[in-house]
C-alpha atoms as a printed R data frame, in Angstrom:
    type eleno elety resid chain resno       x       y        z
1   ATOM     1    CA   UNK     A     1  -8.914 112.095 -152.425
2   ATOM     2    CA   UNK     A     2  -6.431 111.867 -149.310
3   ATOM     3    CA   UNK     A     3  -6.317 107.813 -147.725
4   ATOM     4    CA   UNK     A     4  -6.114 108.139 -144.575
5   ATOM     5    CA   UNK     A     5  -6.838 104.341 -142.851
6   ATOM     6    CA   UNK     A     6  -6.909 106.056 -139.133
7   ATOM     7    CA   UNK     A     7  -9.455 108.741 -140.286
8   ATOM     8    CA   UNK     A     8 -11.590 106.516 -142.407
9   ATOM     9    CA   UNK     A     9 -11.563 103.349 -139.746
10  ATOM    10    CA   UNK     A    10 -13.446 106.674 -137.367
11  ATOM    11    CA   UNK     A    11 -15.757 107.706 -139.815
12  ATOM    12    CA   UNK     A    12 -17.244 103.983 -139.849
13  ATOM    13    CA   UNK     A    13 -17.211 103.701 -136.217
14  ATOM    14    CA   UNK     A    14 -19.582 106.994 -136.053
15  ATOM    15    CA   UNK     A    15 -21.092 105.857 -137.917
16  ATOM    16    CA   UNK     A    16 -21.938 102.267 -136.486
17  ATOM    17    CA   UNK     A    17 -22.807 104.628 -133.464
18  ATOM    18    CA   UNK     A    18 -25.666 106.675 -135.391
19  ATOM    19    CA   UNK     A    19 -23.656 109.867 -135.706
20  ATOM    20    CA   UNK     A    20 -23.599 110.656 -138.948
21  ATOM    21    CA   UNK     A    21 -22.826 114.535 -138.686
22  ATOM    22    CA   UNK     A    22 -20.004 113.384 -137.047
23  ATOM    23    CA   UNK     A    23 -18.775 110.952 -138.978
24  ATOM    24    CA   UNK     A    24 -19.465 113.764 -142.334
25  ATOM    25    CA   UNK     A    25 -17.596 116.141 -140.513
26  ATOM    26    CA   UNK     A    26 -14.232 113.970 -139.611
27  ATOM    27    CA   UNK     A    27 -14.955 113.123 -143.226
28  ATOM    28    CA   UNK     A    28 -14.537 116.460 -144.670
29  ATOM    29    CA   UNK     A    29 -11.957 117.461 -141.811
30  ATOM    30    CA   UNK     A    30  -9.666 114.301 -143.247
31  ATOM    31    CA   UNK     A    31 -10.089 116.145 -146.552
32  ATOM    32    CA   UNK     A    32  -8.860 119.368 -145.541
33  ATOM    33    CA   UNK     A    33  -6.236 117.356 -143.958
34  ATOM    34    CA   UNK     A    34  -5.122 119.838 -140.895
35  ATOM    35    CA   UNK     A    35  -2.176 119.065 -138.662
36  ATOM    36    CA   UNK     A    36  -4.484 119.826 -135.752
37  ATOM    37    CA   UNK     A    37  -7.095 117.000 -136.685
38  ATOM    38    CA   UNK     A    38  -4.146 115.094 -137.374
39  ATOM    39    CA   UNK     A    39  -2.847 114.563 -134.144
40  ATOM    40    CA   UNK     A    40  -6.227 114.438 -132.417
41  ATOM    41    CA   UNK     A    41  -6.926 110.923 -134.219
42  ATOM    42    CA   UNK     A    42  -5.576 109.005 -131.449
43  ATOM    43    CA   UNK     A    43  -7.168 110.194 -128.514
44  ATOM    44    CA   UNK     A    44 -10.602 110.476 -131.055
45  ATOM    45    CA   UNK     A    45  -9.882 106.771 -131.506
46  ATOM    46    CA   UNK     A    46  -9.015 105.747 -128.378
47  ATOM    47    CA   UNK     A    47 -13.044 107.783 -127.438
48  ATOM    48    CA   UNK     A    48 -14.755 106.031 -129.485
49  ATOM    49    CA   UNK     A    49 -13.869 102.545 -128.923
50  ATOM    50    CA   UNK     A    50 -14.323 103.215 -125.266
51  ATOM    51    CA   UNK     A    51 -17.926 104.086 -126.062
52  ATOM    52    CA   UNK     A    52 -18.665 101.053 -128.213
53  ATOM    53    CA   UNK     A    53 -17.642  98.600 -125.743
54  ATOM    54    CA   UNK     A    54 -19.453 100.488 -123.516
55  ATOM    55    CA   UNK     A    55 -22.674  99.708 -125.328
56  ATOM    56    CA   UNK     A    56 -22.275  96.126 -126.272
57  ATOM    57    CA   UNK     A    57 -21.794  95.679 -122.134
58  ATOM    58    CA   UNK     A    58 -25.244  97.812 -121.916
59  ATOM    59    CA   UNK     A    59 -26.816  95.865 -124.682
60  ATOM    60    CA   UNK     A    60 -25.457  92.420 -123.586
61  ATOM    61    CA   UNK     A    61 -27.162  93.483 -119.558
62  ATOM    62    CA   UNK     A    62 -30.188  94.504 -121.284
63  ATOM    63    CA   UNK     A    63 -30.666  91.088 -123.100
64  ATOM    64    CA   UNK     A    64 -29.615  88.987 -120.158
65  ATOM    65    CA   UNK     A    65 -32.216  91.139 -118.276
66  ATOM    66    CA   UNK     A    66 -34.734  90.559 -120.945
67  ATOM    67    CA   UNK     A    67 -34.145  86.526 -121.516
68  ATOM    68    CA   UNK     A    68 -35.086  85.731 -117.836
69  ATOM    69    CA   UNK     A    69 -32.793  83.448 -116.795
70  ATOM    70    CA   UNK     A    70 -33.620  82.090 -113.450
71  ATOM    71    CA   UNK     A    71 -29.756  81.124 -112.676
72  ATOM    72    CA   UNK     A    72 -26.999  82.510 -114.534
73  ATOM    73    CA   UNK     A    73 -25.747  79.358 -115.797
74  ATOM    74    CA   UNK     A    74 -22.713  77.720 -118.791
75  ATOM    75    CA   UNK     A    75 -20.928  75.366 -119.761
76  ATOM    76    CA   UNK     A    76 -17.358  76.255 -117.495
77  ATOM    77    CA   UNK     A    77 -19.976  75.529 -114.525
78  ATOM    78    CA   UNK     A    78 -21.231  71.663 -115.895
79  ATOM    79    CA   UNK     A    79 -19.369  68.236 -114.296
80  ATOM    80    CA   UNK     A    80 -19.607  66.442 -117.780
81  ATOM    81    CA   UNK     A    81 -17.601  63.576 -115.714
82  ATOM    82    CA   UNK     A    82 -21.026  63.358 -113.646
83  ATOM    83    CA   UNK     A    83 -23.158  62.954 -116.274
84  ATOM    84    CA   UNK     A    84 -23.810  61.336 -119.469
85  ATOM    85    CA   UNK     A    85 -25.016  63.806 -121.443
86  ATOM    86    CA   UNK     A    86 -23.073  63.922 -124.968
87  ATOM    87    CA   UNK     A    87 -20.252  66.092 -124.558
88  ATOM    88    CA   UNK     A    88 -19.194  66.542 -128.005
89  ATOM    89    CA   UNK     A    89 -22.588  67.077 -128.760
90  ATOM    90    CA   UNK     A    90 -23.252  70.394 -126.513
91  ATOM    91    CA   UNK     A    91 -19.919  71.732 -127.504
92  ATOM    92    CA   UNK     A    92 -21.390  71.636 -130.950
93  ATOM    93    CA   UNK     A    93 -24.705  73.004 -130.359
94  ATOM    94    CA   UNK     A    94 -22.917  75.411 -127.877
95  ATOM    95    CA   UNK     A    95 -21.343  77.138 -131.070
96  ATOM    96    CA   UNK     A    96 -25.174  77.822 -131.763
97  ATOM    97    CA   UNK     A    97 -24.963  77.157 -135.589
98  ATOM    98    CA   UNK     A    98 -28.078  75.800 -135.395
99  ATOM    99    CA   UNK     A    99 -30.144  79.049 -134.628
100 ATOM   100    CA   UNK     A   100 -28.460  80.082 -138.532
101 ATOM   101    CA   UNK     A   101 -30.176  76.881 -140.155
102 ATOM   102    CA   UNK     A   102 -32.999  77.612 -138.303
103 ATOM   103    CA   UNK     A   103 -33.142  73.821 -136.357
104 ATOM   104    CA   UNK     A   104 -34.496  72.738 -132.779
105 ATOM   105    CA   UNK     A   105 -32.696  71.761 -130.192
106 ATOM   106    CA   UNK     A   106 -34.860  69.113 -128.034
107 ATOM   107    CA   UNK     A   107 -32.772  68.453 -124.818
108 ATOM   108    CA   UNK     A   108 -34.439  64.612 -123.362
109 ATOM   109    CA   UNK     A   109 -33.826  63.161 -119.804
110 ATOM   110    CA   UNK     A   110 -35.098  63.131 -116.257
111 ATOM   111    CA   UNK     A   111 -34.804  65.185 -113.229
112 ATOM   112    CA   UNK     A   112 -31.983  66.235 -112.171
113 ATOM   113    CA   UNK     A   113 -30.162  65.706 -115.718
114 ATOM   114    CA   UNK     A   114 -28.862  68.978 -116.622
115 ATOM   115    CA   UNK     A   115 -31.365  70.176 -119.077
116 ATOM   116    CA   UNK     A   116 -32.431  73.628 -117.720
117 ATOM   117    CA   UNK     A   117 -28.602  74.740 -117.079
118 ATOM   118    CA   UNK     A   118 -27.542  73.052 -120.591
119 ATOM   119    CA   UNK     A   119 -30.872  75.130 -121.769
120 ATOM   120    CA   UNK     A   120 -29.644  77.536 -120.132
121 ATOM   121    CA   UNK     A   121 -26.030  77.911 -121.006
122 ATOM   122    CA   UNK     A   122 -26.654  77.799 -124.571
123 ATOM   123    CA   UNK     A   123 -29.684  80.841 -124.378
124 ATOM   124    CA   UNK     A   124 -26.755  82.412 -122.696
125 ATOM   125    CA   UNK     A   125 -23.675  81.783 -124.849
126 ATOM   126    CA   UNK     A   126 -26.544  82.920 -127.641
127 ATOM   127    CA   UNK     A   127 -26.454  86.419 -126.099
128 ATOM   128    CA   UNK     A   128 -23.347  87.152 -125.071
129 ATOM   129    CA   UNK     A   129 -21.413  85.634 -128.481
130 ATOM   130    CA   UNK     A   130 -23.567  86.357 -131.214
131 ATOM   131    CA   UNK     A   131 -26.087  89.028 -129.783
132 ATOM   132    CA   UNK     A   132 -29.094  86.490 -130.708
133 ATOM   133    CA   UNK     A   133 -32.730  87.479 -128.321
134 ATOM   134    CA   UNK     A   134 -33.593  85.171 -126.527
135 ATOM   135    CA   UNK     A   135 -36.208  84.555 -124.010
136 ATOM   136    CA   UNK     A   136 -36.398  81.995 -121.041
137 ATOM   137    CA   UNK     A   137 -40.443  81.232 -119.875
138 ATOM   138    CA   UNK     A   138 -40.761  79.210 -116.659
139 ATOM   139    CA   UNK     A   139 -43.765  76.622 -116.787
140 ATOM   140    CA   UNK     A   140 -45.532  79.306 -113.999
141 ATOM   141    CA   UNK     A   141 -44.646  82.253 -115.375
142 ATOM   142    CA   UNK     A   142 -45.720  81.282 -119.403
143 ATOM   143    CA   UNK     A   143 -49.164  79.952 -118.170
144 ATOM   144    CA   UNK     A   144 -50.248  83.145 -116.037
145 ATOM   145    CA   UNK     A   145 -48.893  84.888 -118.936
146 ATOM   146    CA   UNK     A   146 -51.696  83.187 -121.090
147 ATOM   147    CA   UNK     A   147 -54.041  83.125 -118.879
148 ATOM   148    CA   UNK     A   148 -53.749  86.913 -118.337
149 ATOM   149    CA   UNK     A   149 -53.978  87.488 -122.162
150 ATOM   150    CA   UNK     A   150 -56.911  85.725 -122.837
151 ATOM   151    CA   UNK     A   151 -59.158  87.229 -119.971
152 ATOM   152    CA   UNK     A   152 -58.103  90.504 -121.228
153 ATOM   153    CA   UNK     A   153 -58.892  89.766 -124.735
154 ATOM   154    CA   UNK     A   154 -55.348  89.828 -126.220
155 ATOM   155    CA   UNK     A   155 -54.389  86.141 -127.312
156 ATOM   156    CA   UNK     A   156 -51.649  86.008 -129.677
157 ATOM   157    CA   UNK     A   157 -49.729  88.893 -128.092
158 ATOM   158    CA   UNK     A   158 -47.222  86.851 -127.003
159 ATOM   159    CA   UNK     A   159 -46.880  85.191 -129.808
160 ATOM   160    CA   UNK     A   160 -46.539  88.166 -131.791
161 ATOM   161    CA   UNK     A   161 -44.130  89.480 -128.434
162 ATOM   162    CA   UNK     A   162 -41.675  86.311 -130.040
163 ATOM   163    CA   UNK     A   163 -41.603  87.374 -133.343
164 ATOM   164    CA   UNK     A   164 -38.874  89.345 -132.341
165 ATOM   165    CA   UNK     A   165 -37.251  86.660 -130.254
166 ATOM   166    CA   UNK     A   166 -34.338  85.141 -132.055
167 ATOM   167    CA   UNK     A   167 -34.067  81.720 -129.155
168 ATOM   168    CA   UNK     A   168 -36.852  80.987 -127.112
169 ATOM   169    CA   UNK     A   169 -36.937  78.286 -124.327
170 ATOM   170    CA   UNK     A   170 -39.993  77.092 -123.308
171 ATOM   171    CA   UNK     A   171 -40.987  74.937 -120.349
172 ATOM   172    CA   UNK     A   172 -39.840  71.803 -121.979
173 ATOM   173    CA   UNK     A   173 -36.810  73.135 -122.070
174 ATOM   174    CA   UNK     A   174 -37.489  72.781 -125.853
175 ATOM   175    CA   UNK     A   175 -34.904  75.615 -127.521
176 ATOM   176    CA   UNK     A   176 -36.124  76.719 -130.572
177 ATOM   177    CA   UNK     A   177 -35.183  79.219 -133.304
178 ATOM   178    CA   UNK     A   178 -36.086  81.780 -135.896
179 ATOM   179    CA   UNK     A   179 -35.773  81.393 -139.396
180 ATOM   180    CA   UNK     A   180 -34.528  84.460 -140.892
181 ATOM   181    CA   UNK     A   181 -37.791  84.924 -142.991
182 ATOM   182    CA   UNK     A   182 -39.695  85.089 -139.568
183 ATOM   183    CA   UNK     A   183 -41.327  81.644 -139.121
184 ATOM   184    CA   UNK     A   184 -40.964  78.950 -135.979
185 ATOM   185    CA   UNK     A   185 -39.741  75.789 -136.717
186 ATOM   186    CA   UNK     A   186 -40.742  74.338 -133.276
187 ATOM   187    CA   UNK     A   187 -42.547  71.687 -132.277
188 ATOM   188    CA   UNK     A   188 -44.283  70.200 -129.174
189 ATOM   189    CA   UNK     A   189 -42.929  66.949 -129.994
190 ATOM   190    CA   UNK     A   190 -39.444  65.815 -131.117
191 ATOM   191    CA   UNK     A   191 -41.365  63.070 -133.335
192 ATOM   192    CA   UNK     A   192 -43.029  65.541 -135.312
193 ATOM   193    CA   UNK     A   193 -40.888  67.837 -135.798
194 ATOM   194    CA   UNK     A   194 -38.831  66.739 -139.031
195 ATOM   195    CA   UNK     A   195 -36.284  69.860 -138.343
196 ATOM   196    CA   UNK     A   196 -35.781  69.083 -135.200
197 ATOM   197    CA   UNK     A   197 -31.791  69.203 -134.543
198 ATOM   198    CA   UNK     A   198 -30.465  66.138 -133.280
199 ATOM   199    CA   UNK     A   199 -32.094  65.152 -129.089
200 ATOM   200    CA   UNK     A   200 -29.355  66.044 -126.661
201 ATOM   201    CA   UNK     A   201 -29.993  63.253 -124.611
202 ATOM   202    CA   UNK     A   202 -29.001  63.502 -120.664
203 ATOM   203    CA   UNK     A   203 -30.805  59.912 -119.514
């Protein structure tokens, strides 16, 4: 069997792009050792990398829209110097390791202390750098949606949809992470949730 790292990389990219027929064809061409194919490898590799990058951008854009953030926020726009928020803890949460551990984050503080900003920034980070599915709810949106599904006799529809979501930011600004087994570890209050991550106090 002919060993061709560049050709093998192309096969891997084609399979990741869900193009099994082309992947098999490239594998066969590698086995044949055709000079014309060897000459085309650099161009083919660049084209596939461009396609993968474009799909990645479109995927992030789609998930950002699906999350329904009221505004785009990130930590680069947060003034830690003007807030009493625990910057070290927020930066730790920004790594999104609590998602893999299926832990919760409860943001505590009065109005204008940065809870919404931090919650949104964590959601944006989860999408852009960890490819997680996120859903942000405003109080009005959630109440109206629950009332509507109840009126239509479809109670539980929203909950079923959230089974496929890995990070939920509800009106209380509690972020709930879903476990790999599909079970939620969220709770309405910090004190009744033993699995809740350390509170990020902005008081």
